[in-house]
N, C-alpha and C positions, 0 to 999 in steps of 0.2 A: 117321786123317783128315789129309790134306796140308795143311801151312800152319796147323797147329791150335795152340792155347794150353791149357794145363792152367789151370783155374779151379775155384774151391770156392763154392757156392752154399749159403747158411743158410737152413732151410725151418721155418716154425712153424705150427701151427693151435691155436685154442681155441674155436673154433665148431662145433656141429655134430658130426658124426663125425669126429673129429680123425685117426684113421688112415686112413680111406678119403679124406679130403681130401689127406692126404701122397701116399698112393699114386697118386691122379688126376693131382696135380701132376708127380709124376716120370714118369709115363707120359706126359702130354702134352710135357714138357720130351724125354724120350727119343724121342719122333717128330718132333720138331722139327728142320727141316734146318739141319745145321751143328752140330748138338750131338750128343755121345754121353756117355750117363752109365756113367761108369768105376768107381765105388766109392761106396758108401752106408755110413754110420756107423749104429750101432745108435739106436733110438728112445729118447728121453728124456723125462721129465715133469718140467717145471719151473713155478715159479711165475711169474706175470706181474711184469715190472719195469716202472717209470715211474710208479707211483703211480696208476693207473686201477684201480679194483675190477673183477675179471673173474676168469673160469675159468682153471686151470691150462692151461699149453700143452704140446702135444708137440714136440719139437724135433729136427733131424736136420742133418747136413751131407753134401752129395754133391759127390765131386770128378768133374769133367766135362773133357771136351776138345772146345773148340770152335772152330771156324773163322768164327764171328761177332766183330764189333768189340765192345768193351764197350758202347757206345751201342744196337748192335742186340741184343746179350744182355739188357741192361735192358729194352729195348722187348719181346723175347720173354717176360721174365720178368712185366711188367705183363699181357700179354695172357693168360697161365696165370693169374694173379691174378683177372683180370675174367672167365674163363669159369669159375671157380670162385666167382663172386659175392662176391669181395671188395669191401667198401664202406671207401672211404677218407673216414675220419671224424676221431673224436677222435685226437690224436697218442697213439701206444701203446695205443689202445683194442684190444678183442677184434676178431679177424677170423679169416674161414674158412682163409685161407692167407695166408702171407707169404713172400716170395722176396727173399733179399738177396744182392748180389754179395759176396762176403767179399775173395776175392782173385782176381785175373786175371793169370797170370803174374808178372811183375815190375812190371806197370803202376802208376804213381802217377797219380791223375787226381784233380782237384778242380774240379769244376764244379758249378753251383748244385744240380743234381737227379741227380749222378753222382760220388760219391767212392769210389775204390778205392785203397788197401785200405779196407774197411768201417770207419769212425771209431772205432766203438764195439766192435769184436769182441774187443780184447786186456783188455776190463774186463767180458766176459758169460762167466759159467760155462757158459750154455746154447749158446754157440758153441763154447768151448774145449774142452769135454768131448767133445762128437761128433768135432770136427775132430782132437782128439789121438788120436781111435780110428782113424782112416783115414789119417791123417798123423802118426804119432809123431815124426818127426825133421824135420817142417817148423820152419823157424826164420822166426818171425814179424818184420813189420817195424821192431818196436821192437829186434830182434837178440835176442830171449830164444826158448828153445824153447817149445812148446804147454804143455809139463808144469810148466816153471817159471813160467810166467805163470799157469797154472791154480791151482797150490798157493798163490799170493799172495792169491786172491780170498776173501774171506770174506762170508758171510752170504747166498750165493747156493746153495741145496741143489738139486742134481740128481740125478734118480733114473731110473736106467737101466731100461727097460722091455723091452728086447730087441730081436728083428729088425722090420722093418716088416711082414714076410708075417704 
């Protein structure tokens, strides 16, 4: 893809058929203009964070190449969430699908509704474990390796489920 940028998306689901929701989200993302899904992490099952009582999540990370701007990529992610009936209600509440832009090349963006790198990615095992699977040599914005940051997180169990297929 000419003029493309490497980006990482975090995906999660804890309502309905979680595996199907993730597969469908990735199918739609892969069919979107200006986006190529390059690599997928294994699927993880994790306890929800944020204090809201709810079911466990399936989480994963996708490495993509995109010619979309960060704003266009965010809009595309929101359209995918809408197609899969995501309801934006309670913060950190249950959802059919959640798509976060974790990294977009070396971009540093701090807008009201778009912050890249994702501000909480380095403190979340459910992001770091799958990210480390597909980008083990990636250096995070803090300057730490993914594995180093993950080793420093306590109290966030992640259970590998295997391939999405």
